[in-house]
N, C-alpha and C positions, 0 to 999 in steps of 0.2 A: 636883262636879256637871257633867255634860257641857254643852257650849255649845248653847243652844237657838237655832237659826237663825231661828226665827219670832218671837223676842221681843227687845226692847231697850228701854232707858229713856232719856229725853231730859231735858235741862235746859230744859224748856219748860213747866213747870207741874205735872206729875204728881209725886206724893209718893214718895220713896224708902221702902222698908220700914222703915228705921231713922229715918224722920221728917225726912230732909233735903229741903228745898224746892228749887225751881228755883235759887234764889240759892245754895244749897249746891252744887248741881251745877256752876254756873258757876265758883265759887271753887275747888273741888277740881279741876275740869278744867283751869282755867288754871294753877293752881299746879303740878300734876303734869306737864302737857304742856309748859309753857313754861319749866320750871325756875325758877319764881319762889319767893320766900320769903314769910313772913307779912307783911312790911312792904308787900307789894304788894296785900294784901287790900282796903284801903279803896277804891282805884279800881275794883277788880273788883266790889266790892259795889255801887258806884254804877252800873257798867255793867249788873249784874244787875237793879238796881232799874229802870233805864231800860227794859231789855228786858221786865220784868214789866209795865210800863205799855204795852208795845207799841211798834212802830217810831214814830219821830217823825212820819212821814207814812204813814198806813195805806193810802194809795193806790199805794204803790210796786209796780211790776210788772216782770216780765222776760219777753221772748219770745226764746227760744233757737232759732235756725234752724240745723238740722244738715244738712249736705250729705254724705250717706253715699257713700263711694267716693273722695273726695279731690279738691277743686277745684284745678285747675292755676293756680298763682300767675301764671305768665307770660301766661296767657290770661284773666286777670281783673284783679287789683289791683296787680300788680307786673311789668308788661311790660318787656322788655329790647330795645328797638328797635335799639340799637347793637351788639348781640351778633352773633355769626356765624349763618349760616343754620341750622346744626344746633341752635341754642339759642333764637333769638328767636321762631321759629314763623311762622305764616302771617298773623297778624292785624295790622292797624294799631292806632293808638292814638287816643284822643280826649281833648280838654282837659277839665279839671275846674275847680271853683271853689276848689280848695285853695290856689292861689297857688304860686309858685316853680316853675312849669312842670310840676307833677305831672299825670301822665296815666294813664289806665287803658285797658283794651281797648276798641276801637271798638264792641264788641257789648254794652256796658252803657250805652247813651245816656241812659236815664231816670235811672239812678243818678248819672251824671255831671251831669245837669241839676240835681239836688238835693244835690250833694256838699257844699254848705254846711251840710247837716243831719246829716252823718255823718262819722265818722273811720275810719281803718284802722290796723291793726297789720300790718306787713310782716315781722315777725321772730319769729312764734310758732314754737317749736321743741321737739321731743322726740326720743327715741332709737330709735323703731321704724318699720319700713316694713311691718309686718304689719297687715292689715285688722282682724282681731279685736282684737289688743292696742291698735292705734291707736284703735279705737272705745272700748275700755275707758278708755284714757288721757283722751280728750277728753270722754267722757260722764260721767266721774267726777271729772275734774280732778286725777288722781293719776298720776305718771309711773312709779312703781315697780310692777313686776309682782307681784301677790299670790301667796302660796303656793297651789299647787293650781290655778293658772289653766288653764282649758281653752278653747282657741280655738274649739271647736265648739259650746259651750253655756255658759249661765250657771252659775256655781258659788257655793255659799254662802260661799266665802272671798273672792269678788270685793269690791272696794270698792263702796260704795253710789253710785248715780248721783246727779248733781246734783239731779235731780228728786226722788229719794228723800230726800236730805238736807233740801231745802227743804220737802218735804211733812211732814217730821218736826219741824222747828224753827220753822216759820212758821205762825201761826194761820190757820185758814180764815176766809174772809169771806163773808158772806151764805149760810152753810152750804154753800158750794162747796168742792171739794177744793183744798188749797193748791198742788198741782202736777198738771199734766195733760200727757200726751204724745199727739200726734195727727199724721197721720191713721191711723197704723199702727205696729206694732212693726217693728223693723229685722230682717229675715229675708233670708238669702241664697237664691238660687234653688234651691240644693241642700237647703234645709230647715234649714240651720244658723242657729240663733237667736243673734244677735250678743250677746256678753257686754258688761256695763257699763251696761245699760239698767235694771237692777233693784235691789232692796234690798241684795243681797249680804250682807255681814256684819251688816247691820241686820235681816235676816230678810225673808222674803217678805211678812210683814205690812206692810212699808214699801215694797213695790213702788209705783211711781207709778200713777196712774189712766191707763189707755190708752183713748183714744177711738178705737175701731176703725172709722173712717169709710170705709176703703178695704180691702176683703178682699184678702188676699195672693194675688198672681198670680206664679208663678215665672218667667213669660215676659215680664214687663212692666217697662219702664224709662221714666223720664221723666214729664213732666206730661201724662198722658193726659187726654182723648182727642186733643187737638189736637197734642200734642208727643210722643206715645208713639213709642218707637224700640227698636231692638235694636243692641247694640254691634257685632255681627258682621253686621248688615244682613239678618238673617233676617226673614221675614214676621211682622208684628205684628197682633194683634187687640185692641189696647188700648182701642178704642172700646167693647168689650163690658164693660169694668170698670165697677163701680158706685162712686159716692161717696154715702154714706148718713148725713148728719148727723141726729141724733146717735145712735150705737150704742155703748153703754158696755160695755167688757170689764172684768169684775170682777177684783180682785186674787186671788192664788192662794188665800188663806185662805177666800175666799167661793166658790171654784169647786169645790164639792163637792155631791153629791146633786143635788137639783133645781136648785141654783144653778150647776150645771156649764154650763147654758145662759147665754150672755151676754145682757145686757139689750139687746134688739133694737128693732124698729120700733114705731111708735105703737100698732099693733093688738095688741101683746103686753104693753103696759104694765100693765094691770090684773092679769093672771095673774102676771107676774113680780114685781110689787110685793107681791102677796099671798105669793108664795113667799119673798121676802126678809124680810118681816115675820115670817112663821112661823119661818124659820130663825133670825133674830136673837133671837126670844123664847126659843129653846131653847139658845143657845150663849152662855155668859156671857163668853167671851173676845172677842166682837166689839167692835171699837173703835166706841164710840157716835158719835163725831164722823163717822167714815166712813159709818156707817149713815144719819146725817142727810144727808150729802152725796149718797148714792145715792138717798134718798127725794126729795130736791129735784131731782136730775137726771132722775128718772123722772116728775116732774110735767109733764103736757102743756103747761102754760104756759111752763115753762123750755125744754122741747123746741122749742116754736114760736119762742122767742126766738133760737135758733141754727139754725133751719131756713132754708137758703139759698133754698128755693123761693119765699119771699116777699120776697127781697132786691130792693132798687132795681136795675133793670137797668143803670143807669149805674155802680153800685158793682161789679156783676159784670163789666161791661166793663172797668172800671179795674183791678181785681185780676187779671182774666183768667178766662175760662170753661174752666178746666182745673184739675187737681188741685193745682198749686202755688198758684194764685190762690184756690181754694176753701179750702185749708188756712190760708193767711195771713188770709183774711177771717174764718174761724171763730176763729182765734187772737185776732184783734183784738176779736171779740165776747166771747170768754172773759175776757180781761183787763179789758174794760170792765164785765163783770158781777161781777168781784171775784176772779178766780183769780190769785194772785200770780205763778206761774210757768207758762208754757206752752212746751213744747218742740215744735217743728214739724219733722218729718222731711221735707225736700223731696227725695223720691226714695228708694224702697226698692231692694233688690236691688243695692246699691252702684252706684246710677245714675251717679255722677260718676267712676267708675273707667275713665278714658279711655285705656286702653292702646293702642288702635288706632282708626282712623277718627275720631280726636279732633277735628280741626278742623272737618269738616262737622257733626259731632254737636253740638259746643259752639256753633257758629254758628247752626245751624238748630233744634236741639231742646232745648238745655239753658240757655244764657245768656238767650235771649229771654223765656221764661216766668219765670225767676228775676228778671230785671231788672224785668219788669212787676209781679210780685207784691210783691217787697220794696220797690220804690220807692213803690207804692201804699200799702203798710202804713205806711211812714215818713211819707209826705205826709198820709195820713189822720189819723194821731195828731198831727202838727204842726198841722193845720188845726183839730182839736178842742181843742187846748191840753193834750193828754195826753202828748205826747212827753217833756216834762220829767220826768214821773214814771214813764215806761216805757222801760226799757233794751231795745234790740234788739241781739242779737249773732248773728253768722253765721260758722260755721266748719265744717270737716270733720274727718276723722280724721288727715289729713296733706296735704301738698302733692304736687307731681309733680316728677319729675327735671328738672334743667336740660337734659339732653341728650335730644333727640327720638330715638325708636327705632322699629323696625318689626318686628312678628312676622308675617311673611307667611303662616305656616301657619294663623293665626287671623283676621287682619284684612287688608282690601284696602289700607288706608292707615295711615300711622304715628300714633304718639301718644307719651305719656310714662308712665313707670312710677311706682311708689310712692316717696314721699320725705318721711320724717318730720322731716328736718333743718330744714325751714322751710315755713311756709305763711302765707297772708294771711288776715286776719280783719276783718270789718266790724263797727262798733259805732255805734249812734245812740241818742240820748235818754238818759233816766235820769241827767241831769247831765253826760253826755259832751259836750264842746265839739265842734262841727262843724268840718270842714276841717282836721283834724290828721292827720299821718302819724307813727306811732310806730315806730321802728326802721327798719332798712334791710338790704338784702342785698348780696352782692358782685355783681360785673359779670355773673356768670352766673345770678344768682337762685337760688343753691344753698345758701348758708349765711348766717346773720345777720352783717352787717358792723357793726351797732351795735344796742344795746338789745335783746338777746335776751329774749323773753318766754316764760315757762313755762306749761304747763297749770294749775299750781297758782295762778299769778297770774291767769290767765283765770278760774278758778273763784272766786277771791277777789273779783274785780271784780263778778261776778254776786251773790255774797253781800252785798257792801257795798251794791250798788244796792237790795237788798231791806231794808236796815237791820239786818242780822244783826250783832251785836257780834263783834269778833275774839276775845273771851274765851270765847265759847260753846263748850260741849262736849256730846256725848251719851254715854250709858253703855250698854253692852250688858248681856246677862242675867247676866253674871258681874261686873258693876260695874266693868268696865274702861273707862277714859275714852278718848274719841276726839274729837280736835279737829275743828271744822268747817273752820277755815282751815288751810291748809298753805303759804301764801304771802301776799304783800302784793298789794293791788289795783294795777292799772296806773294810778298816780297821774297820769301825764302827760295822761291823757285828760280829766281833770276841771279845771274852773276853780279 
């Protein structure tokens, strides 16, 4: 039987055709994937029973902030002020509350002020300098290139995104989707849809929910309207872009016929909900849980709960009246309402790809809105008492080269190129102890000098924070087992 890319089975409660329960899925998956024997079944059965009852703390959530393009480690969390002029860059540094004289770039003052609430990994590493594969690596937590990988579009052989895995194995809460991506899909200005964001080998049925709050603009970078810019300093019209909470983009299996239209503005709700109900009543393969999630998200009461137009002006000012701030504020509301995983794409069109004009653009257009929005998110969750149960992680597809370079044919001023060998990552909440630095880089900031951390360990940290057992596996349509975990969590982050 050929592989059906639109179908898979999971060790999360659905019954196998031969009668195996979730418990059987976990046992078979762990034994087959981890090379274990029958003597290991009792602890696996216990793990399965625990998972059957749900996570220990049903309020566990994750906000995954993704900086498409690649954040420069030297200009953020791993400055090298003692390096040569061609390495250290133009920025000064600022003290933190980490102790031991740990400093970060001077252009992240708000994060420095609350650095007792977050920690960082300075030694995240993988082997690619390519944007597309780098996205795939970090969005899926898998370092190996899949067969048939296409850098220009998603493929059914891609690994499933973190959001797809979580959406498959974590129960929904309050009828909301288990995993949401906002404010837009990651698309390059050429129209290239970035691989790694979708269900991949799980099938399009398991694509995450995309909340398309920000219609794609091939000429826009940064946190519009206040911080919109162009890497080559071309004129921008980012103030014309719209941010429309909440506009729901349906998964691929729903985007047929009358449902080819996305769920849009409030004025369209009645018509589109009728379309959805009519379609669902005639298609037996529709996932009923997702149908309920769509129905709830199209409820005007839920819509109003996430409508930023009625937000406290002080909250808007604290997060920032720009797309980075709006995105983080919506993410905060989504996890507060019960969505276990929210991925926030801070910048489309590979916004953080600072090959040239890097220092003025980072100083004036990129670091300030990120600093404002992320520090507000961390502080807000800490003040409400929800930070302990909410993990915030921030990373990109790779870091930037130690050596500053200049491409005068494209840019007026220098920058840094792609660098998969090392990047810095921020983590806060979800049991992560604040004020810790995991790993280090060499004097140039180019390679890990201690405690290299892999994308698999990064993904495992997210899964652990959601209470997902390390023994859990999911099965595809041909009953082939696939492990959720492919590495150990970053244990040094936790008490």
